[in-house]
TIMAR-580029 format. One line per 3 residues: number of its first residue (from 1); their letters; for each residue z, x, y of C-alpha. Coordinates in nm, 3 decimals, decimal comma. Each point is the difference from the previous one (the first is absolute). Example, Ala and Ser with C-alpha at 12.3 -4.5 7.8 and 13.67 -1.06 7.14 Angstrom:
2
1	AS	0,780 1,230 -0,450; -0,066 0,137 0,344
! end
This chain:
264
1	MQA	-0,978 -2,089 -1,737; 0,061 0,010 -0,373; 0,227 -0,304 0,023
4	ARD	-0,270 -0,187 0,193; -0,259 0,100 -0,261; 0,224 -0,104 -0,287
7	GGH	0,064 -0,328 0,178; -0,372 -0,078 -0,004; -0,070 0,072 0,368
10	GSW	-0,334 0,146 0,098; 0,121 0,171 0,316; 0,308 0,153 0,162
13	NGS	0,100 0,067 0,358; 0,230 0,289 0,084; 0,032 0,356 0,122
16	LDL	-0,163 0,297 -0,173; 0,108 0,250 0,268; 0,379 -0,029 0,002
19	GRS	0,014 -0,280 0,252; -0,250 0,129 0,256; -0,236 -0,293 -0,062
22	TES	-0,059 -0,304 -0,220; -0,320 -0,057 -0,193; -0,145 -0,221 -0,273
25	VSL	-0,117 0,126 -0,340; -0,172 -0,179 -0,286; 0,150 0,015 -0,346
28	APD	-0,161 0,026 -0,342; 0,150 0,068 -0,346; -0,126 0,359 -0,018
31	HWT	-0,011 0,100 0,368; 0,066 -0,108 0,358; -0,242 0,027 0,292
34	WRG	0,088 0,125 0,348; -0,255 0,036 0,279; -0,278 -0,050 -0,252
37	VAQ	0,117 0,281 -0,230; 0,137 -0,068 -0,349; 0,332 0,168 -0,069
40	PWP	0,164 0,055 -0,339; 0,330 -0,164 -0,083; 0,272 0,264 -0,024
43	GTL	0,197 0,068 -0,315; 0,379 0,024 -0,002; 0,137 0,061 0,347
46	KDR	0,319 0,191 0,079; 0,265 -0,131 0,235; 0,039 0,161 0,344
49	TIY	-0,352 0,141 -0,021; -0,311 -0,045 0,215; -0,341 0,027 -0,166
52	VCE	-0,348 0,088 0,115; -0,328 -0,050 -0,189; -0,176 0,330 -0,067
55	NGA	-0,320 0,030 -0,205; 0,045 -0,347 -0,146; 0,363 0,049 -0,104
58	WAP	0,335 -0,070 0,165; 0,217 0,303 0,074; 0,345 0,025 0,161
61	VSR	0,016 0,149 0,349; 0,207 0,298 -0,112; -0,054 0,369 -0,049
64	YGR	0,195 0,279 -0,162; -0,032 0,346 0,153; 0,312 0,181 0,107
67	ALI	0,176 -0,339 -0,020; -0,077 -0,357 -0,104; -0,112 -0,190 0,308
70	KLV	-0,098 -0,367 0,008; -0,051 -0,300 0,224; 0,263 -0,266 -0,069
73	PTA	-0,043 -0,368 0,091; 0,255 -0,182 0,215; 0,078 -0,364 0,060
76	WGP	-0,140 0,037 0,352; -0,358 0,111 -0,076; -0,005 0,353 0,148
79	PTF	0,094 0,238 -0,284; 0,250 0,279 -0,005; -0,045 0,317 -0,204
82	EID	0,210 0,209 -0,236; 0,014 0,366 -0,086; 0,162 0,065 -0,338
85	GIK	0,157 -0,345 0,018; 0,150 0,051 0,346; -0,103 -0,275 0,240
88	MLV	-0,127 0,155 0,322; 0,001 -0,310 0,223; 0,243 -0,287 0,047
91	SAR	-0,118 -0,329 -0,149; 0,299 -0,190 -0,144; 0,101 -0,190 0,313
94	ISP	-0,302 0,040 0,227; -0,371 0,066 -0,023; -0,086 0,371 0,033
97	IED	-0,241 -0,090 0,279; 0,257 -0,208 0,190; 0,255 0,280 -0,044
100	ARQ	-0,251 0,244 0,147; -0,080 -0,241 0,282; 0,365 -0,016 0,106
103	KVA	0,033 0,378 0,005; -0,330 0,057 0,180; 0,111 -0,245 0,271
106	LVA	0,290 0,234 0,081; -0,240 0,265 0,130; -0,224 -0,250 0,189
109	PRG	-0,334 0,161 -0,099; -0,239 -0,199 0,222; -0,222 0,239 0,195
112	KTV	0,183 0,304 -0,135; -0,071 0,303 -0,217; 0,219 -0,014 -0,310
115	LDT	0,083 0,262 -0,265; 0,051 -0,148 -0,348; 0,153 0,284 -0,198
118	CGG	-0,009 -0,138 -0,358; -0,282 -0,251 -0,018; 0,067 -0,144 -0,346
121	LGY	-0,198 -0,321 -0,055; -0,073 -0,017 0,372; 0,217 -0,297 0,094
124	FAA	0,137 0,168 0,314; -0,358 0,079 0,099; -0,116 -0,356 -0,070
127	CCL	0,275 -0,143 0,220; -0,072 0,249 0,277; -0,368 -0,097 -0,009
130	ESG	0,077 -0,371 0,021; 0,236 0,074 0,292; -0,272 0,170 0,204
133	VAR	0,078 0,367 -0,050; -0,240 0,232 0,181; 0,008 0,265 -0,272
136	IRS	0,207 0,067 -0,309; 0,007 0,334 -0,180; 0,114 -0,051 -0,357
139	FEK	0,080 0,271 -0,257; 0,038 -0,044 -0,376; 0,076 0,287 -0,236
142	NED	-0,051 -0,171 -0,337; -0,362 -0,035 -0,110; 0,096 -0,271 -0,248
145	VLW	0,147 -0,211 0,280; -0,330 0,037 0,186; -0,173 -0,124 -0,316
148	LRT	0,228 -0,306 -0,013; -0,098 -0,077 0,358; -0,368 -0,030 -0,098
151	LNP	0,095 -0,278 -0,248; 0,260 -0,181 0,211; -0,159 -0,273 0,216
154	WSP	0,298 0,019 0,241; -0,055 0,370 0,078; -0,207 0,063 0,314
157	DPD	-0,327 0,186 -0,047; -0,039 0,281 0,256; -0,377 -0,023 -0,038
160	APE	-0,024 -0,377 0,059; -0,166 -0,122 0,321; 0,305 -0,207 0,095
163	TAD	0,217 0,308 0,035; -0,232 0,105 0,285; 0,077 0,368 -0,059
166	RLE	0,366 -0,063 0,076; 0,137 0,105 -0,341; -0,021 0,364 -0,104
169	LTH	0,123 0,051 -0,358; 0,053 0,358 -0,112; 0,079 0,127 -0,350
172	ADV	0,266 0,257 0,087; 0,369 0,084 -0,016; 0,130 -0,102 0,340
175	SQA	0,285 0,251 -0,019; -0,269 0,268 0,033; -0,277 -0,188 0,183
178	IAD	0,227 -0,095 0,290; -0,020 0,358 0,122; -0,358 -0,077 0,107
181	VDD	0,095 -0,312 0,199; 0,010 0,074 0,373; 0,319 -0,008 0,204
184	ASV	0,082 -0,338 0,156; -0,320 -0,150 -0,141; 0,136 -0,322 -0,158
187	DAV	0,177 -0,299 0,153; 0,179 -0,110 -0,316; 0,085 0,118 -0,350
190	LHD	0,046 -0,199 -0,322; 0,178 0,207 -0,264; 0,042 -0,155 -0,347
193	PPR	0,060 0,296 -0,231; 0,079 -0,006 -0,372; 0,369 0,028 -0,077
196	FGI	0,178 0,324 0,083; 0,009 0,125 -0,360; -0,380 -0,014 -0,017
199	AGE	-0,094 0,125 0,348; 0,299 0,167 0,160; -0,224 0,192 0,239
202	LYS	-0,080 -0,328 0,178; 0,370 -0,039 0,086; 0,050 0,353 0,125
205	QVF	0,093 0,109 0,350; -0,317 0,208 0,010; -0,216 -0,306 -0,059
208	YDQ	0,193 -0,216 0,244; -0,045 0,268 0,265; -0,374 -0,025 -0,063
211	LAR	0,007 -0,379 0,035; 0,179 0,039 0,334; -0,257 0,260 0,109
214	VLR	-0,304 -0,225 -0,056; 0,166 -0,311 0,148; -0,042 -0,069 0,370
217	RGG	0,306 -0,052 0,220; 0,113 -0,359 -0,034; -0,188 -0,036 -0,330
220	RLF	0,155 -0,190 -0,289; 0,053 0,103 -0,361; 0,101 -0,218 -0,293
223	HYT	0,132 0,185 -0,305; 0,050 -0,203 -0,319; 0,301 0,121 -0,194
226	GAP	0,138 -0,286 -0,208; 0,353 0,071 -0,119; -0,036 0,229 -0,305
229	NRL	0,307 0,145 -0,171; 0,243 -0,187 0,227; 0,177 -0,168 -0,291
232	TSG	-0,012 0,293 -0,242; 0,063 0,299 0,224; 0,125 -0,143 0,327
235	RDV	-0,286 0,164 0,194; -0,117 -0,184 0,309; -0,363 0,108 0,019
238	PRE	-0,088 -0,210 0,309; 0,275 0,167 0,204; -0,091 0,344 -0,134
241	VAR	-0,359 -0,063 0,111; 0,117 -0,129 0,339; 0,203 0,314 0,061
244	RLE	-0,298 0,225 -0,075; -0,229 -0,207 0,223; 0,255 0,019 0,280
247	KAG	0,005 0,377 -0,041; -0,379 -0,005 0,034; 0,032 -0,172 0,337
250	LKT	-0,028 -0,370 -0,083; 0,237 -0,285 0,076; 0,067 -0,204 -0,315
253	DLV	0,114 -0,342 -0,119; 0,037 -0,133 -0,355; -0,247 -0,287 -0,026
256	LDG	-0,112 -0,204 -0,304; 0,005 0,241 -0,295; -0,053 0,317 0,195
259	VLA	0,032 0,181 0,332; -0,178 -0,085 0,325; -0,022 0,296 0,238
262	VKR	-0,135 0,059 0,351; -0,111 0,337 0,138; 0,218 0,100 0,295
! end
């Protein structure tokens, strides 16, 4: 927009919502106008930062509470996010949404009830909704992540009419909240926990036993693991996870960057 202004153009066409849509804005030396509302030109912008206009000023979509958390732009449009500089979603080789779409397809959510253990920015939920899920129960422990969702145009809104009451988003620690989920009440599980060093309880045998309890016979579970520590310590986290899931009563296969399991 600034390049178009400096080049003497009176308008610019592009995306103001991270690739969700394309719109036209008019340009002036001291402001730009979008949907009939004049907006101030921002000052110096930082790399790898997404901004939102608040009270007439541009502010980065980041917050520091117990940790620094921020939305981070990607080449694909849908953003990832970081906690203390640790990227929480893949984005180097594939769009975070497309990555989620591939993993969601493994559990075939159409017409099913799905448990989404660690909701994050809601990309699993968004892909389940577009695939025709009947209901998805999503838990997110971090209140700052829930705040990021309100500013991310790619995150599904549980209160929006288009979700048709299919998405239930709960601010809770799933390692505790799962105790209140009924036995054999979900058809599929999507489990994308933080790395083991941050949330070891979500890799425990106790938690996997709970996942097996709430999953119906024949139900599918996809557990994202990545391959942490394989080069430095020789640990094979995917196979460790698979062994625990097998002990919980699921049949497992290593698929994509995680473990696909089926309740026996």
